[in-house]
N, C-alpha and C positions, 0 to 999 in steps of 0.2 A: 568733713561732713559736706559731702558736694553739693555746688551751688542748687541753685532751686533752678530747674529748664523744664520744659516740654519736647519729649517728641512730637514730627511729624504730624499736624494734623490735630491734636489736640486743642487748638482752640483759634480764632479768626489771629488776623493783622492781627487785631487793636489791640491782643491778649496779652498784659504785662507781663508774661512770663521773657524775661531775655534770650535764654541762650538755649539751643533749638539743637536735640541730641540724636544721633538716627535710631531707629523704629531697633528694640530688643527680640529676637529670636522670643516666640511666647512663651511662659513659664508654664509650666507642668506640674502637675497635683505628686508626680512621682520625682521631683527633684528637688522636695521640699526637705531639709534639715530630719537626720532620722533620731538625731544623738539626742538633743534638747527641746523640750515644751518648746510650741512655736508660737509667736504672738497676730494676733488678732486684730490690724486697726482700724475703727467704726469711721467709717464715711455718713454721714447723715444729712442726705441730699431732700431737707425739710425743714418749710417754718417753725415747725410743735417739739422736735424731740429735747426731751426733760434736759438736757445738758448743754447744746449744740445746735439744738433747732435754730436754722435763719442765719446760719454765721454763715452756710455758703450758698447763695440765693442764684449763683449764673452755676452753668456748668465749668466756666472756666475758674472762677471760685472755689470750686468742687473740684474740679482735677489737682490743682496746686495746693490743698490741704493733700488729697491722696498721696501729690510726690512729697511731699515732704514724710510723708509717713514712712514710703517708700525707699525714701531714701535717708531715714533715721535708721534699718531695719525691718520694718512690719514684714515679714512674713508672706501676710495676706492681708489684701483688702477687702474689709467688707464692706460692700455700695449698698447704700438702703435709700426707698424714698417715700417710704410712709412708718411716722411713727406705732414705736407697738407699748409703747410709756400706759400705765391705767388711763383709762378717760380720753384717749386721740379719737382724734375725729376719721373715719373711712376715709382712703384715697381711692380714684380710680383706678384700673390697672392701666388707660391711657396714661392716665398724667401722670401715676409713678414712672411705667414706662418716660415719660417724654425726660421726666431730672434725671434715670439713672444711666438709661442705655448712651448718650456721648458720653460720659464720663468714666462709665465701662470701657470702651473701646479703644476712650483715651490714653488708660491707665495702663491696658493690658498688649497696646500699642509702646510703651515706654518701658515694658516690659515685667510688668506684677502681674501676683498672680489674685485674682480678683474672684470672690464669694456675691452674691446676690441675698443681701437678707431681704427676704419678699415673703408675703404666703400666700400670691396669685400666683396660679399655672402659668398664667399666659407672658404675665410678667419672667418668669424663670425659665422660660421659652427664648423670648426673646433676649432673656440675658445670656447666658449660654451660646444662642447663636454671635452673639457678638463679642463672646471670647470667656466670658466666667465660666468657672470652674467649676465650681462648689455650690451648692445648694442651702440657702442657709433659711429655716423654714422655722418659724418661733410658733409658728399653731397648731405643729403636732397633728399633723391633715383636719384637725378639725373644722377649719373652713372650705377644701374644697380637696375632696378627697382626690381626683384626678391628680394631683402632685405626681401622687405611687406612681401613677402609669408611665409620667412625664420623667421623672427619677429613671424610672429600668430604663425608657425607650435611649435614656440619653448617657446614662453610664455615669455620667457624672455623681461626684462625695456628697450627703445628703444630713445637713447636721439636724436633727431631731433631737426638740424641744419637748419637754414637757412645760404644760400648760394645759386647764382646765377656763371656757371659758372664752369671751374675746377680753379686749379691751375693755370695755367698757363694764363685764361683769365678772370678770377675772377676779374682785378684791374678794367680794362676796362670798366666794367658792374656795379659799384658801381654809377649809377645815378638814384636820387627816388628824387620825389616832397614833400611826407612825410615820410619818412623812417620810423619811429614808425609804420606808419599803415599800409606801404608794406611789412613790415615783418614779421607782424601779416597775414595779408591776404594770401602772402604765403605760411607760418607755416599753415593756413587754408587749402586752398588746400592741399597739402601733407599729410596733417592731414586725409580728405576725402581717400585717393587715400590709405591709410594705413587700415581706416576703413572697405572698400571695397575687402582688402583683408583679414580683420579677426583677428584683432592688436585689443584688447583692449581700451576701453580709460584710464584707470591704469597704461597700460601697458609706454605711453607714455609719455615722458619728453622733457619740447622743453628747445631750444640753440637760441637764435637772431642773433649767428654770429659775433659777434666783429671781425673785423676782415677782416672776408670772402666776398669782394666784398661793401666793408665800408668805406671812406675814416675818417681819424682820427674826423672830425666834429661830421660824420654821427656815429661814434660811442657814444662819449657823448650822441648823440640826442636822442639812443636807450636806456644807461643807465640813463637819467631822464626821460624817459617814458618806466618805465618795468610796469607802471599800465593796460596799452595797451597790454600787452603781458599776464598779469594775464587774460584778459578776454579770453581768452582761452579755460583755468580752466581746467591745466596743471602744474604738476612741473615743475620750473625754474628751468636752470641749466645757470652760468654764468662762459666767460671761458674769462677772459682777463689780465691772466699773464703773463705780460714781453712782452705783442703786443708793436708793435711800437706805438701807437698813447700817449702811456703813457711816451713810449723814446723820442720820441715829445715833451710833456708837460715839459719833465725835463730836455730840451735843458740848456746846461751852454755853453754862450762862443758860442753860432751854434753850440756845436758841439750833437749831441741825446744822450740821457744816454746809455751805454751798453747795454744790456739784463736783464745780472746778478746785473743792476744797480735798477730794475723795484722793488726791491721786497715790499720795503715799501708804493710806492705808490700801487703795487697791495693787500696789505693788507688793504689800506684805502678802496681799492673798496671792496674787503672780508667785510669790516664793516659794507658799508655803502646798499650793495645789502641782507646781513644777517639779519641785522636791516629793509631793505623789505622785507624779510619773501624768500628768494630766497631759494629755496630748497638744491642746492648745489653751491660750486662753483670751479671749476678747477685750479690749482696752480703746479709751481715747487715747492716753498718754502712752505711746510709743515708749520710748527710753529708758525711763524706769521699770517699765515692766521688763522691755529686752535685760538689761541690767539683772535685775533677779530673779528672770530667768537661767543667767549665764551663774551668777551664785548659789542658787540650786543647782543645776548638770554639777557644777563645782564640789557641791560639796558630798552629791550622789557620788559621783565618782571614786569621791575618798571612803565613802562608807564601802563602796563593792570592791574596795583595796584592800581592804582592810578586814 
């Protein structure tokens, strides 16, 4: 693996990153691999995310973590400045941008393809201006409908995530008669709003929103019915990494597995999702999921051959 290093401009002279690399050409969405499922690395520049909150308290530490994922093979680095876990406190767009924009600029300069994980249209706009190539909005337009106009104007890909309510109310809204069917129908309804705003069909990536207004059983049911999500005709992103339903599955002696103990289970879901044709998986630990993607890709190619 390449030694950890920064591109010029990624931090002050006091940065602990020891070697400077020349800036690379800006990564393009069109250059992403198309012969396998992609791996999106999660970079939370937050104090309160459920798994890694507070681990990257400064721009330099966040940049270092993003570079480690980049050099480990992540196809996309998803940078977020506001926790979206159930019960999380709101963060102002100004504070969110203070956290994420220097990180995005540095990672883009180093050659990484970056997505911005935000529910705020102003932050998405600032991130795109800083070089982000994808907008990942877990709100599903429920917080700021003007996000649709921004996506249409910017022409960048947009991750449309299924969610009911917000971080404080979503758990109380996990009531479904047919979770897969209702998720698909609700995503289609939001998609129509995107179309009406001028967003192109090829810009939209759909995410079933595992853990967002879904309980453990509903998350598993969604994973079992990805073919229904495929009926929408868009790329599919799966974000199961370290989520609570995996901790529940791995309970030992009545104790749920801690987030950092869920990576093997995450890699298993990566392999299954990749084998079933997911466009990308969003994960905390890049290495095991990249290996899982390669295994799934090899098996899928063998299946096609025979």
